[in-house]
Backbone bond lengths (Angstrom), bond angles and torsions (degrees), N, CA, C in turn:
res aa  C-N    CA-C-N  psi(-1)  N-CA   C-N-CA  omega(-1)  CA-C   N-CA-C  phi
1 M - - - 1.435 - - 1.504 110.63 -
2 K 1.380 114.58 -47.11 1.527 118.71 -178.80 1.505 111.51 -58.10
3 K 1.405 112.64 -41.15 1.464 117.00 -176.39 1.545 109.76 -61.95
4 V 1.391 112.69 -42.05 1.428 117.95 179.82 1.508 113.43 -61.33
5 G 1.420 112.11 -40.85 1.468 114.47 174.12 1.421 117.09 -64.15
6 K 1.355 119.18 -33.87 1.478 119.94 -176.19 1.559 103.29 -76.08
7 Y 1.234 123.10 -35.84 1.561 125.91 177.15 1.515 106.45 -60.40
8 G 1.319 113.11 -48.15 1.593 117.18 -179.53 1.441 116.11 -55.05
9 V 1.370 111.02 -40.88 1.567 119.20 -173.20 1.520 103.30 -75.27
10 R 1.381 120.29 -39.97 1.455 122.05 179.34 1.542 112.29 -63.61
11 L 1.342 113.35 -43.02 1.486 119.05 178.81 1.498 108.48 -65.18
12 L 1.326 117.93 -36.34 1.482 116.86 -176.82 1.537 110.80 -68.90
13 A 1.411 111.96 -38.69 1.560 120.63 178.14 1.393 109.46 -65.89
14 I 1.335 125.23 -37.76 1.503 127.65 175.97 1.548 110.08 -61.81
15 V 1.425 115.38 -47.40 1.391 119.27 178.97 1.525 115.41 -59.23
16 V 1.327 114.48 -44.39 1.391 122.90 177.40 1.591 113.17 -57.99
17 V 1.377 109.52 -48.42 1.495 115.52 176.54 1.469 112.10 -61.44
18 L 1.282 120.55 -43.40 1.497 120.86 173.94 1.412 114.18 -59.94
19 L 1.388 121.75 -39.67 1.475 123.40 177.96 1.472 112.23 -65.01
20 L 1.314 116.24 -36.54 1.404 122.03 -176.99 1.467 107.97 -71.70
21 C 1.369 120.06 -41.57 1.451 125.65 178.88 1.577 106.58 -64.07
22 G 1.276 117.03 -42.67 1.508 119.82 178.85 1.568 113.88 -59.29
23 Q 1.423 111.19 -39.18 1.451 114.69 179.79 1.439 111.41 -73.39
24 L 1.350 118.35 -35.05 1.445 121.89 177.55 1.578 109.39 -59.36
25 I 1.212 116.12 -42.34 1.503 122.61 178.92 1.624 107.50 -63.73
26 M 1.279 111.74 -47.32 1.556 116.67 -177.78 1.583 110.23 -59.58
27 I 1.217 115.85 -27.89 1.522 118.25 -177.67 1.488 113.10 -113.59
28 S 1.291 116.55 25.10 1.432 124.46 -176.31 1.547 109.86 -70.38
29 G 1.331 112.35 -34.41 1.637 117.45 179.18 1.367 107.44 87.98
30 S 1.417 111.30 143.61 1.520 123.36 179.84 1.646 105.02 -77.37
31 R 1.241 110.16 154.73 1.453 119.10 -178.02 1.534 109.00 -67.86
32 S 1.370 116.66 133.90 1.475 117.98 173.00 1.498 112.94 -69.86
33 N 1.321 115.57 159.99 1.518 117.64 179.00 1.492 108.04 -147.97
34 R 1.372 109.92 171.16 1.506 116.88 -176.07 1.538 108.56 -134.81
35 L 1.327 119.17 129.81 1.392 125.14 177.33 1.532 111.20 -105.30
36 N 1.191 126.62 130.27 1.372 128.23 179.21 1.538 109.69 -107.55
37 H 1.359 116.99 -16.19 1.434 122.61 176.51 1.456 110.63 -143.02
38 F 1.310 118.92 144.32 1.478 121.58 -174.45 1.556 107.91 -117.50
39 A 1.377 111.88 148.17 1.438 116.34 -178.02 1.591 112.02 -62.03
40 A 1.319 116.83 154.92 1.416 125.66 -177.91 1.552 108.19 -61.61
41 G 1.323 117.85 134.46 1.455 120.69 -179.81 1.457 113.63 91.27
42 V 1.368 121.62 -9.91 1.473 121.89 -175.73 1.609 103.05 -87.06
43 Q 1.348 109.15 127.75 1.461 115.87 179.48 1.592 107.16 -82.50
44 K 1.211 111.96 131.65 1.688 119.12 179.45 1.419 105.36 -86.36
45 S 1.363 110.60 135.32 1.556 114.48 172.83 1.393 109.37 -142.43
46 N 1.322 115.41 143.63 1.548 121.19 178.56 1.625 109.02 -87.56
47 T 1.281 117.96 8.09 1.427 119.96 173.89 1.467 113.77 -92.53
48 P 1.313 119.78 108.89 1.542 129.05 -176.46 1.513 102.61 -60.98
49 T 1.364 107.28 156.15 1.529 118.68 173.13 1.452 115.08 -122.67
50 L 1.304 116.55 124.09 1.481 125.69 -173.59 1.528 108.03 -90.93
51 L 1.325 110.91 131.04 1.573 119.84 178.33 1.571 112.70 -106.99
52 I 1.376 113.98 109.11 1.465 116.62 -173.87 1.567 108.82 -112.60
53 S 1.222 120.08 126.31 1.435 124.59 -179.19 1.472 109.54 -94.35
54 G 1.378 122.77 164.06 1.443 130.50 -176.26 1.476 111.92 -85.31
55 W 1.396 108.99 -157.13 1.492 115.40 -177.31 1.517 107.52 -71.42
56 G 1.325 117.98 131.43 1.422 126.00 174.90 1.593 110.27 78.01
57 G 1.224 120.05 -7.11 1.388 127.33 -177.61 1.568 111.99 -70.39
58 G 1.307 117.60 163.51 1.492 123.60 -177.10 1.478 106.39 -169.90
59 T 1.325 108.59 -151.72 1.570 118.72 -172.58 1.534 111.06 -49.31
60 P 1.379 118.85 -38.24 1.469 117.41 -175.88 1.558 117.74 -65.63
61 T 1.323 110.80 -23.56 1.523 117.08 -176.94 1.420 109.77 -58.52
62 Y 1.326 122.59 -49.44 1.469 120.56 -174.66 1.514 113.79 -116.44
63 H 1.236 114.44 16.52 1.502 120.05 178.29 1.472 114.14 -62.03
64 R 1.337 117.91 -40.14 1.525 122.12 174.71 1.407 109.29 -73.31
65 L 1.284 124.48 -39.72 1.430 124.70 175.71 1.577 110.14 -57.70
66 I 1.264 118.63 -56.43 1.405 125.58 179.16 1.578 109.50 -50.54
67 T 1.317 118.82 -51.14 1.311 123.97 -173.72 1.473 112.35 -69.41
68 T 1.309 116.78 -38.91 1.529 121.35 -179.66 1.499 108.60 -68.96
69 Y 1.373 120.27 -46.27 1.437 120.72 -176.97 1.565 108.35 -66.24
70 Y 1.255 121.33 -27.06 1.403 120.48 -177.94 1.628 106.13 -79.83
71 Q 1.359 117.86 -40.58 1.396 119.18 -174.08 1.645 108.28 -72.72
72 Q 1.221 114.47 -27.71 1.500 119.98 179.24 1.570 110.58 -93.84
73 K 1.310 117.05 8.72 1.508 124.05 174.26 1.580 109.79 55.38
74 I 1.305 110.38 47.83 1.467 114.28 176.55 1.513 113.06 -107.74
75 A 1.359 118.38 -45.36 1.489 118.53 177.08 1.492 106.83 -148.77
76 Q 1.346 116.01 167.41 1.420 126.31 -177.43 1.479 111.38 -134.20
77 K 1.539 109.18 138.77 1.493 114.10 -172.11 1.651 98.91 -94.01
78 V 1.341 111.05 130.15 1.412 121.14 -178.30 1.461 117.13 -111.86
79 M 1.415 116.93 -26.14 1.472 119.70 -166.76 1.481 107.77 -146.82
80 T 1.393 117.06 144.56 1.378 122.69 166.58 1.519 111.51 -122.31
81 I 1.378 117.57 131.37 1.439 124.02 178.79 1.507 107.86 -108.34
82 W 1.358 118.55 124.19 1.513 121.64 168.90 1.471 104.44 -100.80
83 V 1.307 117.79 130.84 1.554 124.92 177.52 1.504 104.85 -108.48
84 L 1.297 116.25 120.11 1.551 120.58 171.31 1.543 108.32 -81.96
85 P 1.318 111.44 160.27 1.450 116.82 180.00 1.514 113.97 -58.07
86 N 1.289 118.23 -26.48 1.583 120.59 177.69 1.611 108.74 -83.15
87 G 1.306 122.36 0.95 1.427 124.41 179.05 1.458 112.61 95.28
88 K 1.277 122.69 -11.31 1.457 124.82 179.68 1.606 109.03 -63.89
89 C 1.292 111.83 137.94 1.517 120.46 -177.51 1.549 107.09 -107.88
90 L 1.356 110.48 134.43 1.461 117.19 164.34 1.512 107.72 -115.04
91 V 1.340 112.64 137.70 1.485 116.59 -170.89 1.581 112.01 -129.06
92 H 1.280 114.27 134.67 1.431 120.29 177.62 1.526 109.89 -119.67
93 G 1.271 126.69 129.54 1.475 127.28 -171.43 1.452 111.81 91.03
94 H 1.388 109.48 -173.29 1.503 112.36 -176.01 1.557 105.20 -155.54
95 L 1.265 113.44 162.65 1.511 121.44 170.93 1.491 110.04 -97.16
96 D 1.442 107.79 139.71 1.533 114.19 -177.39 1.587 103.70 -128.63
97 A 1.394 113.21 124.34 1.405 118.86 -179.73 1.475 114.23 -60.19
98 N 1.370 118.26 -20.44 1.453 122.49 -172.39 1.553 108.53 -95.23
99 R 1.362 119.93 -1.84 1.319 122.26 -179.24 1.653 113.25 -109.80
100 P 1.283 115.86 108.66 1.481 120.90 -168.61 1.494 108.04 -79.72
101 N 1.382 114.12 153.86 1.479 122.39 168.95 1.597 109.29 65.84
102 Q 1.377 111.91 50.06 1.465 111.30 -178.29 1.374 112.47 -91.66
103 L 1.364 122.19 150.05 1.448 129.33 -175.48 1.453 109.51 -118.77
104 I 1.346 118.21 135.46 1.531 125.21 -179.68 1.497 102.26 -117.59
105 Q 1.284 114.49 123.35 1.515 122.21 173.29 1.491 110.33 -93.12
106 L 1.273 119.84 117.19 1.524 124.86 178.41 1.575 106.31 -101.62
107 L 1.369 111.26 128.60 1.520 117.55 -174.61 1.516 105.68 -127.98
108 Y 1.370 119.36 121.75 1.450 121.57 172.65 1.527 104.18 -81.87
109 V 1.457 112.80 131.48 1.370 116.40 172.62 1.510 117.34 -64.48
110 W 1.302 115.27 -27.97 1.502 119.16 176.37 1.541 106.20 -146.84
111 N 1.416 119.90 112.20 1.403 122.48 -179.57 1.502 110.48 -131.49
112 Y 1.266 117.16 47.57 1.477 126.21 179.36 1.569 112.29 -111.22
113 T 1.298 114.00 26.42 1.513 118.47 -177.35 1.519 110.83 -79.30
114 P 1.345 116.16 159.71 1.442 117.99 -176.83 1.514 113.78 -64.12
115 T 1.332 115.12 -33.33 1.485 116.40 176.83 1.603 105.00 -125.82
116 Y 1.344 114.51 170.06 1.451 121.32 176.07 1.444 119.09 -83.58
117 N 1.376 117.17 -1.48 1.502 123.16 -177.65 1.498 112.91 -56.51
118 P 1.334 117.57 -46.23 1.486 117.48 174.31 1.524 115.85 -50.75
119 Q 1.365 111.64 -48.06 1.449 117.28 -177.68 1.524 109.87 -68.55
120 T 1.263 121.55 -29.47 1.465 126.20 176.41 1.602 107.47 -57.88
121 K 1.368 112.39 -47.88 1.521 116.14 175.45 1.483 116.08 -60.80
122 Q 1.338 112.49 -35.30 1.420 118.20 -175.81 1.527 109.71 -74.72
123 L 1.316 114.97 -41.64 1.454 119.50 175.73 1.535 111.90 -61.78
124 T 1.322 116.83 -38.24 1.432 121.04 174.32 1.545 113.05 -57.23
125 A 1.334 113.59 -38.97 1.521 120.47 178.32 1.432 107.43 -68.96
126 A 1.321 121.41 -37.36 1.487 123.48 -172.67 1.568 106.98 -71.85
127 L 1.408 113.86 -46.24 1.491 115.55 179.05 1.585 114.83 -61.63
128 T 1.300 109.17 -36.78 1.519 114.73 174.97 1.488 114.21 -63.94
129 M 1.328 112.95 -36.54 1.504 120.40 -179.42 1.561 107.54 -68.80
130 L 1.380 115.98 -41.02 1.450 120.96 -178.88 1.609 110.42 -63.04
131 H 1.250 115.87 -34.35 1.435 121.18 179.71 1.586 111.36 -78.49
132 D 1.289 117.80 -51.09 1.294 122.77 -179.46 1.583 117.67 -69.17
133 R 1.249 117.85 -38.61 1.467 124.05 -176.95 1.508 115.10 -94.32
134 Y 1.310 116.07 -31.20 1.423 120.80 -171.14 1.506 109.86 -120.61
135 H 1.383 117.53 -0.41 1.521 121.97 174.45 1.543 111.81 62.34
136 V 1.309 114.31 32.26 1.515 114.50 177.18 1.532 106.85 -81.36
137 D 1.266 115.34 123.45 1.499 126.81 178.18 1.502 113.24 -119.38
138 K 1.369 120.29 -4.93 1.413 127.08 174.94 1.520 109.30 -136.50
139 L 1.302 117.59 141.66 1.496 118.39 -177.50 1.538 108.27 -157.69
140 N 1.325 115.97 143.79 1.314 126.90 169.91 1.574 103.61 -105.54
141 V 1.330 116.60 161.31 1.521 126.07 -171.17 1.510 109.73 -141.52
142 I 1.325 114.57 127.24 1.418 118.12 163.48 1.505 105.01 -122.32
143 A 1.369 112.32 121.09 1.531 118.06 -175.37 1.505 113.96 -130.39
144 H 1.378 119.98 134.21 1.316 120.99 175.08 1.472 119.12 -104.60
145 S 1.273 121.80 135.45 1.533 122.14 172.49 1.532 109.29 60.54
146 Y 1.310 116.97 -138.17 1.478 122.14 175.23 1.475 115.86 -53.07
147 G 1.332 117.68 -21.34 1.403 119.39 176.98 1.550 112.41 -57.30
148 G 1.426 112.12 -41.49 1.493 119.83 178.51 1.445 109.09 -70.50
149 S 1.358 118.44 -37.87 1.460 118.33 177.70 1.467 118.09 -64.07
150 E 1.443 109.44 -31.77 1.551 116.60 172.99 1.506 111.69 -69.07
151 W 1.428 113.82 -40.85 1.411 113.15 -176.96 1.584 112.64 -66.12
152 A 1.294 115.54 -40.37 1.410 123.07 -179.75 1.537 110.21 -63.05
153 N 1.229 120.41 -43.42 1.484 124.97 -179.30 1.414 111.71 -75.56
154 A 1.284 119.45 -36.84 1.449 123.85 175.43 1.585 110.05 -58.10
155 V 1.337 115.47 -57.70 1.395 122.06 -168.71 1.577 108.44 -79.97
156 F 1.222 123.37 -45.82 1.430 123.77 -172.53 1.536 107.46 -68.01
157 C 1.270 118.43 -21.43 1.527 120.14 -175.73 1.481 108.43 -103.27
158 S 1.319 120.76 10.15 1.512 120.77 -176.31 1.555 108.45 -128.87
159 P 1.362 118.38 98.08 1.468 118.80 175.56 1.618 111.49 -52.86
160 R 1.270 120.84 -34.17 1.406 128.11 -179.38 1.651 108.14 -63.01
161 L 1.246 114.14 -54.71 1.491 116.36 -177.66 1.564 109.92 -65.32
162 Q 1.350 119.37 -30.35 1.331 123.49 179.16 1.605 111.24 -68.07
163 K 1.284 117.54 -36.18 1.465 128.46 -172.92 1.595 105.17 -81.87
164 E 1.287 119.45 -38.30 1.473 123.62 -165.17 1.448 107.08 -87.59
165 I 1.410 121.69 -39.45 1.514 123.59 -172.32 1.501 107.81 -119.48
166 K 1.279 118.13 127.94 1.479 119.25 173.93 1.507 106.08 -97.01
167 Y 1.289 116.52 126.62 1.482 126.04 -172.51 1.561 100.29 -94.93
168 Q 1.309 120.52 118.17 1.417 120.55 -175.72 1.585 114.69 -96.38
169 K 1.340 118.19 -56.90 1.402 124.25 173.74 1.602 111.07 -125.01
170 V 1.232 116.14 132.87 1.415 124.97 -177.65 1.550 114.34 -129.90
171 V 1.371 116.52 115.57 1.434 122.47 -177.47 1.482 107.86 -106.25
172 L 1.316 115.49 120.52 1.472 125.44 -175.90 1.550 107.49 -102.92
173 L 1.306 122.09 124.71 1.452 121.53 -176.82 1.549 109.07 -117.31
174 G 1.253 119.29 93.28 1.459 124.99 178.12 1.542 106.17 67.68
175 V 1.280 123.59 48.87 1.380 128.75 -178.43 1.534 111.60 -96.41
176 P 1.392 112.52 122.86 1.518 116.75 175.51 1.570 109.68 -88.84
177 V 1.365 111.11 124.78 1.479 114.25 177.50 1.492 111.91 -110.48
178 D 1.331 116.83 -11.44 1.513 120.73 175.90 1.501 108.05 -144.70
179 E 1.239 117.13 112.87 1.486 118.13 -173.65 1.564 110.53 -100.82
180 S 1.402 114.89 20.17 1.494 116.06 173.14 1.413 118.70 -66.81
181 F 1.468 117.22 -24.85 1.436 124.00 -172.67 1.470 113.64 -116.75
182 G 1.347 111.76 157.31 1.505 116.63 179.95 1.625 111.35 -118.61
183 T 1.206 114.54 -166.12 1.432 119.98 -176.38 1.453 119.65 -63.02
184 K 1.323 115.06 -17.54 1.512 120.25 179.85 1.576 112.71 -84.37
185 T 1.364 114.47 -3.95 1.415 117.63 -174.59 1.581 103.99 -106.15
186 R 1.382 114.61 134.07 1.344 121.94 171.34 1.499 110.21 -95.27
187 F 1.277 119.20 145.45 1.393 122.58 178.98 1.587 113.30 -66.49
188 D 1.331 117.93 135.79 1.452 125.40 167.65 1.460 109.08 -155.00
189 L 1.333 116.22 161.90 1.415 120.05 -176.14 1.589 115.68 -61.19
190 H 1.384 113.41 -19.98 1.490 115.67 -169.94 1.488 105.16 -83.04
191 L 1.336 124.82 -3.27 1.384 128.28 173.64 1.530 113.64 -65.05
192 L 1.327 113.64 -21.39 1.446 120.32 179.87 1.469 111.62 -54.62
193 H 1.310 112.89 -42.03 1.544 122.35 -176.91 1.555 113.25 -83.34
194 K 1.347 117.05 -10.38 1.445 120.62 -178.17 1.456 114.34 -107.15
195 S 1.315 118.15 -0.26 1.407 118.39 177.81 1.462 117.06 -68.77
196 T 1.339 116.89 142.05 1.497 119.35 174.56 1.459 111.93 -121.80
197 D 1.363 116.75 15.70 1.420 121.19 179.85 1.482 114.18 -86.82
198 H 1.357 122.42 113.67 1.451 126.56 -168.53 1.624 107.13 -65.74
199 N 1.315 117.22 -37.38 1.458 120.10 179.01 1.469 111.41 -58.89
200 F 1.383 116.51 -44.13 1.449 122.91 -173.54 1.512 106.61 -67.73
201 K 1.243 121.23 -40.21 1.488 125.22 178.34 1.542 109.07 -60.55
202 Q 1.307 114.83 -37.08 1.428 118.82 -176.82 1.568 107.80 -73.21
203 L 1.364 112.16 -34.30 1.574 112.32 179.10 1.533 112.87 -71.70
204 L 1.441 117.07 -27.16 1.545 116.80 173.60 1.621 109.23 -66.50
205 R 1.370 110.56 -43.96 1.515 110.94 -179.12 1.567 109.87 -60.97
206 G 1.319 112.20 -40.31 1.484 115.52 179.54 1.410 117.42 -71.73
207 A 1.397 119.88 -19.65 1.492 120.90 179.80 1.515 106.92 -72.88
208 S 1.373 120.10 -31.36 1.429 118.20 173.46 1.547 113.73 -66.39
209 L 1.285 116.94 -35.04 1.425 119.67 -180.00 1.486 109.98 -71.05
210 M 1.426 120.98 -36.98 1.364 127.30 177.73 1.506 110.03 -59.64
211 K 1.335 116.43 -42.92 1.512 118.71 177.10 1.433 111.04 -68.11
212 A 1.303 122.11 -36.08 1.502 124.47 -179.56 1.443 109.89 -68.14
213 N 1.338 114.12 -30.36 1.530 120.42 -177.63 1.574 109.57 -90.33
214 H 1.356 120.75 5.50 1.481 127.28 173.99 1.542 105.21 61.57
215 N 1.280 119.84 34.55 1.498 130.08 179.90 1.525 111.15 -110.71
216 Q 1.341 115.77 75.41 1.459 117.39 -170.42 1.470 109.65 -124.90
217 P 1.390 119.65 85.30 1.400 126.82 -178.50 1.496 116.21 -70.22
218 E 1.346 118.56 144.65 1.461 120.84 177.01 1.492 107.16 -71.81
219 I 1.295 115.46 127.44 1.500 120.80 -175.28 1.522 109.08 -113.08
220 F 1.502 107.41 127.09 1.453 119.10 173.91 1.466 109.60 -108.77
221 N 1.297 120.90 112.62 1.452 122.91 -172.51 1.619 109.42 -108.17
222 L 1.270 116.58 105.40 1.490 118.93 -171.91 1.589 107.86 -105.37
223 L 1.332 115.18 132.00 1.418 123.58 -177.92 1.477 110.57 -116.71
224 G 1.322 124.81 150.11 1.407 129.43 167.02 1.444 113.24 -103.94
225 S 1.307 115.06 152.92 1.574 119.66 172.89 1.524 104.81 -128.60
226 K 1.298 110.50 110.60 1.482 119.03 -171.30 1.456 116.77 -59.91
227 E 1.350 111.56 -38.17 1.653 116.37 -172.38 1.471 106.57 -120.74
228 G 1.346 124.84 26.20 1.408 118.47 173.21 1.617 109.89 128.83
229 K 1.275 114.13 -179.42 1.441 125.49 -170.63 1.547 108.73 -59.42
230 N 1.280 116.17 -43.65 1.525 122.80 -173.97 1.462 119.67 -88.14
231 D 1.323 116.29 -4.27 1.463 127.39 -178.70 1.566 105.86 -71.88
232 Q 1.338 117.31 133.15 1.469 127.55 -172.16 1.488 112.04 -96.74
233 T 1.325 117.77 14.42 1.467 123.78 178.36 1.423 117.97 -149.39
234 D 1.379 124.03 155.06 1.478 125.55 177.80 1.450 105.23 -95.38
235 G 1.333 119.90 7.54 1.463 119.57 179.56 1.529 109.13 107.73
236 S 1.359 117.47 -28.06 1.422 123.96 179.70 1.504 115.64 -124.56
237 V 1.343 117.97 -37.73 1.492 127.47 -178.08 1.451 112.83 -117.09
238 P 1.308 121.24 110.99 1.491 121.27 172.51 1.543 110.35 -57.70
239 H 1.291 113.70 142.83 1.485 120.40 177.19 1.518 111.48 -50.29
240 V 1.325 116.10 -51.97 1.483 118.09 -175.42 1.569 114.48 -50.24
241 Q 1.354 117.81 -36.34 1.335 122.70 177.45 1.471 116.70 -60.77
242 S 1.348 115.54 -34.07 1.451 127.77 175.24 1.554 109.96 -78.35
243 Q 1.316 112.30 -40.69 1.499 115.80 -169.43 1.486 111.68 -71.12
244 M 1.347 117.35 -22.06 1.464 124.75 -177.74 1.614 103.92 -60.57
245 M 1.286 120.36 -17.72 1.498 120.14 174.63 1.596 112.26 -59.93
246 R 1.347 114.06 -24.23 1.384 115.37 178.96 1.560 113.93 -58.97
247 L 1.350 111.80 -37.75 1.502 119.62 179.30 1.493 107.44 -69.18
248 V 1.292 123.49 -42.89 1.393 125.19 -178.15 1.570 108.33 -64.83
249 V 1.249 120.51 -45.77 1.490 127.98 -179.82 1.548 110.07 -59.70
250 K 1.382 111.82 -47.67 1.489 114.33 175.25 1.409 118.96 -55.42
251 K 1.343 117.48 -36.13 1.454 127.22 -178.94 1.517 106.00 -72.48
252 M 1.407 117.97 -34.83 1.425 122.85 -171.18 1.579 110.50 -82.34
253 G 1.454 110.49 -23.77 1.543 118.85 177.76 1.489 110.58 77.60
254 S 1.374 117.74 33.63 1.478 122.05 176.78 1.456 111.25 -97.79
255 T 1.314 116.91 174.43 1.398 122.89 178.49 1.616 106.49 -89.98
256 Y 1.355 116.40 136.37 1.366 118.85 -170.93 1.539 113.68 -130.10
257 H 1.365 120.67 128.84 1.379 125.37 174.21 1.524 114.36 -120.75
258 E 1.253 120.34 135.01 1.416 123.13 178.12 1.596 113.69 -125.98
259 R 1.310 116.10 128.24 1.463 116.22 175.52 1.530 109.95 -134.49
260 T 1.346 115.95 144.85 1.423 122.26 -176.38 1.594 100.90 -117.81
261 Y 1.332 113.95 137.67 1.482 121.73 175.69 1.506 109.26 -113.11
262 A 1.381 113.00 119.10 1.488 116.25 177.88 1.518 111.54 -68.70
263 N 1.282 117.11 153.35 1.430 124.31 170.41 1.648 108.92 60.02
264 T 1.269 111.58 41.33 1.504 116.41 -177.31 1.543 107.42 -136.33
265 T 1.372 111.27 128.94 1.391 119.96 -178.91 1.528 109.32 -90.40
266 H 1.420 110.45 168.67 1.545 114.67 177.78 1.465 110.36 -52.99
267 F 1.316 123.38 -44.14 1.451 130.66 -177.81 1.543 108.06 -62.59
268 Q 1.331 117.04 -46.57 1.470 119.05 -172.72 1.551 112.78 -71.06
269 L 1.352 118.92 -9.73 1.372 118.45 -178.11 1.618 112.32 -63.17
270 H 1.413 109.37 -29.57 1.501 111.67 177.93 1.580 110.69 -108.65
271 Q 1.268 116.19 14.97 1.476 121.92 176.21 1.542 120.89 -115.04
272 K 1.278 114.35 -31.56 1.561 119.21 -178.10 1.503 107.06 -69.35
273 K 1.351 105.69 138.94 1.584 117.54 -175.27 1.532 103.76 -66.70
274 A 1.318 119.16 -46.92 1.498 121.55 -175.67 1.421 110.10 -60.54
275 I 1.340 122.22 -33.67 1.553 122.06 178.74 1.580 109.38 -74.17
276 L 1.354 112.95 -37.63 1.491 114.32 -174.03 1.538 105.88 -71.44
277 K 1.307 123.11 -35.77 1.371 130.77 176.32 1.611 109.12 -53.90
278 E 1.345 115.06 -50.27 1.413 121.86 -176.68 1.558 113.63 -72.21
279 V 1.431 111.82 -32.78 1.476 115.76 174.11 1.569 111.63 -69.30
280 A 1.272 115.29 -31.26 1.548 119.48 179.06 1.564 107.03 -68.58
281 A 1.393 117.45 -35.74 1.411 121.91 -179.42 1.569 109.33 -71.78
282 D 1.329 114.93 -38.40 1.540 119.37 174.81 1.494 110.42 -56.16
283 I 1.356 117.14 -46.03 1.346 118.61 -174.15 1.588 117.48 -86.27
284 W 1.279 115.65 -37.17 1.465 117.70 -173.60 1.663 108.36 -120.73
285 D 1.274 122.76 11.08 1.412 126.02 175.86 1.510 110.64 53.08
286 N 1.276 121.29 40.01 1.507 118.56 -175.02 1.540 108.67 -85.85
C-alpha cells in the first residue's frame, strides 16, 4: 500500500508539472516584430490595438492574426502584457509613438475561473497601467469571447477608464454580453426587459456614462454560425447573447456594425483568413 501511495504522489506530481509546462507554453507570447514599410492602402495610425483572448485563451488565440498582419505589412506587434491573478502586470517590449499600427498582446497568467469577473478586474489593472505607465490615452480593441465581456464590463463600469482612455474601434469576436438567453431565443428589442443578467444591466447603466463622457467607440460585432447561415450559435455562444450588444450601443450612441459568418465556429472567428482581412479593414481601413 505504501508503494502504491508513493507512485500515486509521483504520478500526481508529474501531472501537475505537465499542466504547468502546458500553461507556460500557452502564455509564452507571440514574437514581436517590426515593420519599416506598410502595404498600399493601409491607413497608418498612432492608436495601438489591444488583443484580448477569452476563457482559457492564450498565445494561440491571436498568433495567426499577429503573423498575418506582419506578413501582409498591416500591423506590428510591439508589446506583451502578462496579467497575474492579483492584477500585477509584467511587460515585455515597449510602445513607440513613431511606430504606427502597434499591437499589444494581453495574456492572463490564469484564466480558468468559473466566471470572467476576476479577469475583468485584472484587465482593469492592465488598462490603468497602460495609461499611467505608458501614457496611452487612445486605444483600439480586438477581443474574443469572454475577453470582450471583460473589456465591456471593465470600461463601462469604470468612470476613470472612460475618462483616461478613448476607445476608438472595438472588434468583438463571438462575445456574450447577456447570458440570460439561449439558442432558442431570437433577438428582439423586448428582451431588454426580460434580461436577468446582472452584468448586462451594469453595461446598460455604464453605456449612459460612456455617452456622457463622450467615449463612444465604433463597435464591430462579429458572429459565427457553426452549421450554416440560419444556425443561431457558433457552437459556444448563442447569437442572442452577442446581439444584446445592440441595445448597449444604442444607449451609448455609438456606430454599430454586425456581421455573421456562415460555417464558422467560435474558434474560427479569430483564425479564418477572410475574417482577419475584414478585421484589418475595420481597424486600419485597408
